[in-house]
OpenMM code with the backbone's topology and positions (N, CA, C; nanometers):
from openmm import Vec3, app, unit

residues = "UNK UNK UNK UNK UNK UNK UNK UNK UNK UNK UNK UNK UNK UNK UNK UNK UNK UNK UNK UNK UNK UNK UNK UNK UNK UNK UNK UNK UNK UNK UNK UNK UNK UNK UNK UNK UNK UNK UNK UNK UNK UNK UNK UNK UNK UNK UNK UNK UNK UNK UNK UNK UNK UNK UNK UNK UNK UNK UNK UNK UNK UNK UNK UNK UNK UNK UNK UNK UNK UNK UNK UNK UNK UNK UNK UNK UNK UNK UNK UNK UNK UNK UNK UNK UNK UNK UNK UNK UNK UNK UNK UNK UNK UNK UNK UNK UNK UNK UNK UNK UNK UNK UNK UNK UNK UNK UNK UNK UNK UNK UNK UNK UNK".split()
positions = [
    Vec3(0.0780, -0.1226, 0.0260),
    Vec3(-0.0285, -0.0036, -0.0106),
    Vec3(0.0628, 0.1264, -0.0293),
    Vec3(0.2187, 0.1363, 0.0726),
    Vec3(0.2714, 0.2360, 0.0683),
    Vec3(0.3714, 0.2490, -0.0687),
    Vec3(0.3588, 0.2305, -0.1150),
    Vec3(0.4329, 0.1137, -0.2791),
    Vec3(0.3274, 0.1982, -0.3451),
    Vec3(0.2092, 0.2219, -0.3670),
    Vec3(0.1203, 0.2374, -0.4239),
    Vec3(0.1160, 0.3912, -0.4301),
    Vec3(0.0892, 0.4139, -0.2758),
    Vec3(0.0954, 0.5676, -0.2660),
    Vec3(0.1978, 0.6337, -0.2583),
    Vec3(0.3729, 0.5793, -0.3056),
    Vec3(0.4195, 0.6951, -0.3625),
    Vec3(0.4378, 0.6290, -0.5154),
    Vec3(0.3597, 0.5853, -0.5647),
    Vec3(0.3411, 0.5616, -0.7378),
    Vec3(0.2800, 0.6841, -0.7817),
    Vec3(0.2579, 0.7285, -0.7084),
    Vec3(0.0745, 0.7677, -0.7184),
    Vec3(0.0782, 0.9381, -0.6470),
    Vec3(0.1919, 0.9243, -0.6204),
    Vec3(0.2849, 1.0424, -0.4792),
    Vec3(0.3704, 1.1472, -0.6571),
    Vec3(0.4933, 1.0020, -0.7277),
    Vec3(0.5519, 1.0410, -0.8076),
    Vec3(0.5104, 1.0943, -0.9205),
    Vec3(0.3582, 0.9967, -0.9674),
    Vec3(0.3245, 1.0677, -1.0922),
    Vec3(0.2858, 1.2088, -1.0762),
    Vec3(0.2193, 1.2587, -0.9756),
    Vec3(0.1161, 1.3747, -0.9780),
    Vec3(0.2562, 1.4669, -0.9966),
    Vec3(0.3626, 1.4265, -0.9270),
    Vec3(0.5187, 1.5295, -0.9552),
    Vec3(0.5200, 1.5159, -1.0888),
    Vec3(0.5350, 1.4531, -1.1415),
    Vec3(0.5980, 1.4105, -1.2737),
    Vec3(0.4802, 1.5071, -1.3693),
    Vec3(0.3744, 1.5064, -1.3073),
    Vec3(0.2232, 1.5731, -1.4187),
    Vec3(0.2504, 1.7692, -1.4306),
    Vec3(0.3589, 1.7459, -1.2602),
    Vec3(0.3730, 1.9133, -1.2734),
    Vec3(0.5062, 1.9227, -1.3278),
    Vec3(0.5715, 1.9386, -1.3394),
    Vec3(0.7250, 1.9840, -1.4094),
    Vec3(0.7142, 1.9189, -1.5862),
    Vec3(0.5835, 1.8357, -1.5729),
    Vec3(0.6740, 1.8092, -1.7104),
    Vec3(0.5048, 1.9100, -1.8143),
    Vec3(0.5615, 1.9642, -1.9126),
    Vec3(0.5186, 2.0065, -2.0115),
    Vec3(0.4064, 2.0128, -2.0392),
    Vec3(0.2900, 2.1176, -2.1194),
    Vec3(0.1377, 2.1374, -2.1163),
    Vec3(0.1882, 2.1984, -2.2786),
    Vec3(0.1184, 2.1106, -2.3533),
    Vec3(0.0817, 2.1949, -2.4736),
    Vec3(-0.0422, 2.2417, -2.4776),
    Vec3(-0.0881, 2.2806, -2.5010),
    Vec3(-0.2188, 2.3991, -2.5863),
    Vec3(-0.2004, 2.3754, -2.6332),
    Vec3(-0.3833, 2.3774, -2.6771),
    Vec3(-0.4266, 2.3143, -2.7692),
    Vec3(-0.4452, 2.4702, -2.8962),
    Vec3(-0.4783, 2.3375, -3.0622),
    Vec3(-0.4656, 2.4281, -3.1426),
    Vec3(-0.5649, 2.5471, -3.1292),
    Vec3(-0.6406, 2.5056, -3.0879),
    Vec3(-0.7747, 2.6494, -3.0458),
    Vec3(-0.7299, 2.7319, -2.9535),
    Vec3(-0.6907, 2.6857, -2.8432),
    Vec3(-0.6200, 2.7464, -2.7540),
    Vec3(-0.5274, 2.8846, -2.8072),
    Vec3(-0.4295, 2.8485, -2.8743),
    Vec3(-0.2699, 2.9257, -2.9723),
    Vec3(-0.3787, 2.9920, -3.0688),
    Vec3(-0.4852, 2.9540, -3.0472),
    Vec3(-0.5541, 3.0566, -3.1928),
    Vec3(-0.5621, 3.1688, -3.1415),
    Vec3(-0.6747, 3.1508, -2.9889),
    Vec3(-0.7198, 3.2775, -2.9254),
    Vec3(-0.6698, 3.3247, -2.8523),
    Vec3(-0.4632, 3.3146, -2.7968),
    Vec3(-0.3837, 3.3885, -2.7439),
    Vec3(-0.3789, 3.4523, -2.8953),
    Vec3(-0.2850, 3.4109, -3.0761),
    Vec3(-0.2777, 3.4802, -3.1258),
    Vec3(-0.3481, 3.5944, -3.1673),
    Vec3(-0.4950, 3.6518, -3.1795),
    Vec3(-0.6218, 3.6818, -3.1629),
    Vec3(-0.5789, 3.8253, -3.1112),
    Vec3(-0.5784, 3.7091, -2.9579),
    Vec3(-0.5306, 3.8774, -2.8733),
    Vec3(-0.4544, 3.9702, -2.9011),
    Vec3(-0.3377, 3.8085, -2.9409),
    Vec3(-0.1755, 3.9984, -3.0278),
    Vec3(-0.2306, 4.0656, -3.0920),
    Vec3(-0.2832, 3.9729, -3.1674),
    Vec3(-0.3602, 4.0522, -3.2960),
    Vec3(-0.4131, 4.1727, -3.2621),
    Vec3(-0.5438, 4.1503, -3.1896),
    Vec3(-0.6198, 4.2485, -3.1781),
    Vec3(-0.5366, 4.3674, -3.0195),
    Vec3(-0.4106, 4.3665, -2.9972),
    Vec3(-0.3941, 4.4332, -2.9066),
    Vec3(-0.2474, 4.5281, -3.0301),
    Vec3(-0.2053, 4.4357, -3.1141),
    Vec3(-0.1088, 4.5125, -3.2592),
    Vec3(-0.1999, 4.6228, -3.2765),
    Vec3(-0.2580, 4.5679, -3.3404),
    Vec3(-0.4066, 4.6365, -3.4247),
    Vec3(-0.4417, 4.7650, -3.3145),
    Vec3(-0.4583, 4.7852, -3.1971),
    Vec3(-0.5503, 4.8887, -3.1801),
    Vec3(-0.4036, 4.9445, -3.1156),
    Vec3(-0.3147, 4.9246, -3.0607),
    Vec3(-0.1763, 5.0374, -3.1173),
    Vec3(-0.1542, 5.0767, -3.1731),
    Vec3(-0.1520, 5.0454, -3.3208),
    Vec3(-0.1258, 5.0599, -3.4556),
    Vec3(-0.2869, 5.1805, -3.4901),
    Vec3(-0.3549, 5.1899, -3.3893),
    Vec3(-0.4662, 5.2453, -3.4301),
    Vec3(-0.4246, 5.4086, -3.3542),
    Vec3(-0.3917, 5.3426, -3.2319),
    Vec3(-0.3461, 5.4461, -3.1813),
    Vec3(-0.2110, 5.5636, -3.2062),
    Vec3(-0.1228, 5.5482, -3.3306),
    Vec3(-0.0434, 5.5476, -3.3748),
    Vec3(-0.1237, 5.6459, -3.4520),
    Vec3(-0.2339, 5.6007, -3.5120),
    Vec3(-0.2473, 5.6603, -3.6375),
    Vec3(-0.3092, 5.7843, -3.6011),
    Vec3(-0.4600, 5.7777, -3.4223),
    Vec3(-0.5119, 5.8402, -3.4232),
    Vec3(-0.3675, 5.9221, -3.3147),
    Vec3(-0.2869, 5.9904, -3.3285),
    Vec3(-0.1717, 6.0757, -3.2320),
    Vec3(-0.1383, 6.1345, -3.3823),
    Vec3(-0.1313, 6.0522, -3.4938),
    Vec3(-0.0344, 6.1342, -3.6039),
    Vec3(-0.1794, 6.2412, -3.6665),
    Vec3(-0.3281, 6.1712, -3.6763),
    Vec3(-0.3549, 6.2840, -3.7156),
    Vec3(-0.4271, 6.3037, -3.6185),
    Vec3(-0.4310, 6.3389, -3.5280),
    Vec3(-0.3902, 6.4626, -3.4355),
    Vec3(-0.2802, 6.6055, -3.4446),
    Vec3(-0.1589, 6.5401, -3.4063),
    Vec3(-0.0703, 6.6328, -3.4493),
    Vec3(-0.1114, 6.7133, -3.6593),
    Vec3(-0.1797, 6.6479, -3.6990),
    Vec3(-0.1215, 6.7524, -3.8442),
    Vec3(-0.3219, 6.8033, -3.8287),
    Vec3(-0.3601, 6.7317, -3.8028),
    Vec3(-0.5513, 6.8515, -3.6800),
    Vec3(-0.4442, 6.9850, -3.6280),
    Vec3(-0.3591, 7.0017, -3.5277),
    Vec3(-0.3502, 7.0557, -3.4570),
    Vec3(-0.2640, 7.1763, -3.5685),
    Vec3(-0.1455, 7.0872, -3.6606),
    Vec3(-0.0786, 7.2027, -3.6901),
    Vec3(-0.1467, 7.2428, -3.8434),
    Vec3(-0.2459, 7.2422, -3.8719),
    Vec3(-0.3732, 7.3084, -3.9514),
    Vec3(-0.3812, 7.4356, -3.8787),
    Vec3(-0.4212, 7.3332, -3.7560),
    Vec3(-0.5296, 7.4850, -3.6255),
    Vec3(-0.3878, 7.5912, -3.5812),
    Vec3(-0.2784, 7.5030, -3.6129),
    Vec3(-0.1442, 7.6792, -3.5948),
    Vec3(-0.1943, 7.7433, -3.7054),
    Vec3(-0.1324, 7.6944, -3.8297),
    Vec3(-0.1356, 7.7113, -3.9283),
    Vec3(-0.2449, 7.8655, -3.9927),
    Vec3(-0.4303, 7.7752, -3.8943),
    Vec3(-0.4768, 7.9282, -3.9361),
    Vec3(-0.4402, 8.0347, -3.8100),
    Vec3(-0.4710, 7.9567, -3.6601),
    Vec3(-0.4118, 8.0445, -3.5894),
    Vec3(-0.3660, 8.1930, -3.6354),
    Vec3(-0.2532, 8.1313, -3.7319),
    Vec3(-0.1225, 8.2675, -3.7314),
    Vec3(-0.1967, 8.3105, -3.8996),
    Vec3(-0.3061, 8.2372, -3.9174),
    Vec3(-0.3150, 8.3207, -4.0946),
    Vec3(-0.4454, 8.4168, -4.0129),
    Vec3(-0.5118, 8.4560, -3.9257),
    Vec3(-0.5416, 8.4706, -3.9000),
    Vec3(-0.5161, 8.5951, -3.8166),
    Vec3(-0.3799, 8.6248, -3.7387),
    Vec3(-0.3153, 8.6785, -3.6725),
    Vec3(-0.2892, 8.7984, -3.7940),
    Vec3(-0.2328, 8.7339, -3.9082),
    Vec3(-0.2192, 8.8336, -4.0095),
    Vec3(-0.3175, 8.8873, -4.0604),
    Vec3(-0.4016, 8.8143, -4.0789),
    Vec3(-0.5154, 8.9158, -4.1573),
    Vec3(-0.5664, 8.9825, -4.0293),
    Vec3(-0.5675, 9.0308, -3.8788),
    Vec3(-0.6227, 9.0864, -3.8564),
    Vec3(-0.5236, 9.2807, -3.8056),
    Vec3(-0.3549, 9.2358, -3.9042),
    Vec3(-0.2896, 9.2582, -3.8347),
    Vec3(-0.3227, 9.4309, -3.9371),
    Vec3(-0.2679, 9.2932, -4.0938),
    Vec3(-0.3185, 9.3795, -4.2489),
    Vec3(-0.4717, 9.4304, -4.1621),
    Vec3(-0.5773, 9.4019, -4.1357),
    Vec3(-0.7058, 9.3849, -4.1523),
    Vec3(-0.6936, 9.6420, -4.0752),
    Vec3(-0.5810, 9.6198, -3.9646),
    Vec3(-0.6296, 9.7168, -3.8783),
    Vec3(-0.5454, 9.7898, -4.0078),
    Vec3(-0.4090, 9.7876, -4.0751),
    Vec3(-0.3439, 9.8415, -4.1743),
    Vec3(-0.4425, 9.9047, -4.2450),
    Vec3(-0.5424, 9.8772, -4.3075),
    Vec3(-0.6321, 9.8792, -4.4331),
    Vec3(-0.6802, 10.0114, -4.3072),
    Vec3(-0.7599, 9.9736, -4.2171),
    Vec3(-0.8382, 10.1044, -4.1649),
    Vec3(-0.7261, 10.1990, -4.1601),
    Vec3(-0.6550, 10.1789, -4.0739),
    Vec3(-0.5533, 10.3292, -4.0929),
    Vec3(-0.5226, 10.3837, -4.2665),
    Vec3(-0.4960, 10.3171, -4.3607),
    Vec3(-0.5477, 10.3658, -4.4961),
    Vec3(-0.6245, 10.4804, -4.4525),
    Vec3(-0.7866, 10.3765, -4.4554),
    Vec3(-0.9190, 10.4865, -4.4505),
    Vec3(-0.8763, 10.6074, -4.4100),
    Vec3(-0.8565, 10.5768, -4.2676),
    Vec3(-0.8688, 10.7334, -4.1722),
    Vec3(-0.7632, 10.7607, -4.2019),
    Vec3(-0.6297, 10.8004, -4.2714),
    Vec3(-0.5488, 10.8209, -4.3430),
    Vec3(-0.6821, 10.9476, -4.4846),
    Vec3(-0.6927, 10.8620, -4.5419),
    Vec3(-0.7351, 10.8863, -4.7445),
    Vec3(-0.8485, 10.9925, -4.6299),
    Vec3(-0.9340, 10.9534, -4.5291),
    Vec3(-1.0398, 11.0379, -4.5212),
    Vec3(-1.0170, 11.1598, -4.4410),
    Vec3(-0.9013, 11.1721, -4.3563),
    Vec3(-0.8511, 11.2727, -4.3634),
    Vec3(-0.7863, 11.4198, -4.4447),
    Vec3(-0.7561, 11.3031, -4.5829),
    Vec3(-0.6633, 11.3962, -4.6252),
    Vec3(-0.7552, 11.4322, -4.7659),
    Vec3(-0.8884, 11.3749, -4.8284),
    Vec3(-1.0170, 11.4326, -4.8756),
    Vec3(-1.0757, 11.5696, -4.8035),
    Vec3(-1.1310, 11.4874, -4.6486),
    Vec3(-1.0896, 11.5959, -4.6188),
    Vec3(-1.1379, 11.7273, -4.6176),
    Vec3(-0.9984, 11.7054, -4.5502),
    Vec3(-0.8281, 11.8471, -4.5577),
    Vec3(-0.9067, 11.9235, -4.6751),
    Vec3(-0.8883, 11.8791, -4.8327),
    Vec3(-0.9134, 11.8617, -4.9852),
    Vec3(-1.0297, 11.9513, -4.9916),
    Vec3(-1.1049, 11.8335, -4.9500),
    Vec3(-1.2863, 11.9267, -5.0066),
    Vec3(-1.3316, 11.9607, -4.9347),
    Vec3(-1.3535, 11.8996, -4.7689),
    Vec3(-1.4726, 11.9815, -4.6901),
    Vec3(-1.5015, 11.8358, -4.6557),
    Vec3(-1.5195, 11.8780, -4.5511),
    Vec3(-1.6706, 11.7353, -4.5036),
    Vec3(-1.8000, 11.7181, -4.6334),
    Vec3(-1.8615, 11.6473, -4.5975),
    Vec3(-1.9762, 11.6089, -4.6985),
    Vec3(-1.9370, 11.4187, -4.7043),
    Vec3(-2.0224, 11.3879, -4.8092),
    Vec3(-2.0626, 11.2358, -4.8537),
    Vec3(-2.0418, 11.2196, -4.9978),
    Vec3(-1.9609, 11.0639, -4.9958),
    Vec3(-1.8890, 11.0641, -5.1519),
    Vec3(-1.9629, 10.9482, -5.2299),
    Vec3(-2.0097, 10.9015, -5.2917),
    Vec3(-2.0404, 10.7993, -5.3182),
    Vec3(-2.0114, 10.6641, -5.4580),
    Vec3(-1.9104, 10.5979, -5.3821),
    Vec3(-1.7960, 10.5201, -5.4406),
    Vec3(-1.8693, 10.4923, -5.5856),
    Vec3(-2.0032, 10.4621, -5.6406),
    Vec3(-2.0075, 10.3849, -5.7007),
    Vec3(-1.9730, 10.4407, -5.8224),
    Vec3(-2.0446, 10.6026, -5.8028),
    Vec3(-2.0657, 10.7408, -5.9047),
    Vec3(-1.9176, 10.7647, -5.9059),
    Vec3(-1.8706, 10.8148, -5.7470),
    Vec3(-1.7947, 10.8668, -5.7625),
    Vec3(-1.7538, 11.1022, -5.7095),
    Vec3(-1.9048, 11.0639, -5.7114),
    Vec3(-1.9471, 11.1907, -5.6871),
    Vec3(-1.9565, 11.2144, -5.5646),
    Vec3(-1.9258, 11.3032, -5.4570),
    Vec3(-1.8790, 11.3861, -5.3506),
    Vec3(-2.0000, 11.4928, -5.3684),
    Vec3(-1.9797, 11.5434, -5.2631),
    Vec3(-2.1635, 11.6267, -5.2497),
    Vec3(-2.1272, 11.6979, -5.1001),
    Vec3(-2.1039, 11.7885, -5.0810),
    Vec3(-2.0518, 11.8621, -4.9839),
    Vec3(-2.1909, 11.8747, -4.8338),
    Vec3(-2.1355, 11.9157, -4.7370),
    Vec3(-2.2398, 11.8785, -4.6467),
    Vec3(-2.2722, 12.0294, -4.6673),
    Vec3(-2.3971, 12.0361, -4.6150),
    Vec3(-2.4624, 12.2387, -4.6138),
    Vec3(-2.3417, 12.2370, -4.4538),
    Vec3(-2.3013, 12.3718, -4.5102),
    Vec3(-2.1854, 12.4771, -4.3799),
    Vec3(-2.2833, 12.5085, -4.3172),
    Vec3(-2.2641, 12.5158, -4.2108),
    Vec3(-2.4044, 12.5697, -4.0858),
    Vec3(-2.3743, 12.7011, -4.0517),
    Vec3(-2.4732, 12.8766, -4.0916),
    Vec3(-2.4374, 12.9195, -4.0924),
    Vec3(-2.5010, 13.0091, -3.9837),
    Vec3(-2.4219, 13.0852, -3.9506),
    Vec3(-2.4758, 13.0935, -3.7811),
    Vec3(-2.5322, 13.2516, -3.7386),
    Vec3(-2.6232, 13.2956, -3.7042),
    Vec3(-2.6996, 13.3461, -3.7334),
    Vec3(-2.7070, 13.5323, -3.6199),
    Vec3(-2.6021, 13.6612, -3.6750),
    Vec3(-2.6031, 13.7394, -3.5103),
    Vec3(-2.6896, 13.8345, -3.5263),
    Vec3(-2.7861, 13.8154, -3.4230),
    Vec3(-2.8565, 13.9403, -3.4223),
    Vec3(-2.8434, 14.0500, -3.3539),
] * unit.nanometer
topology = app.Topology()
chain = topology.addChain("A")
for resn in residues:
    res = topology.addResidue(resn, chain)
    for name in ("N", "CA", "C"):
        topology.addAtom(name, app.Element.getBySymbol(name[0]), res)
């Protein structure tokens, strides 16, 4: 009886120390899992690159906007100078840009009594 128990114990120790082979289905499941992680990692990388490209476009738009704001201010300044020059030359009045006709503003006269 002691010999049989020792034999059973030896078999159990041998079973625990021997290699175990996974089934083809288990190996396939592991490969699919690895492929899934690889695919998701690649997709995260693609998203990061797309986000970087979009950020670069936003930066370019911000730069273009800032440049246009400066240019708009320059146009406004040019307008102020032109109006001042025309007022100095022709006096106050209204200009119809479509026809180029300038109509002087009525001059206020003060009556003294």
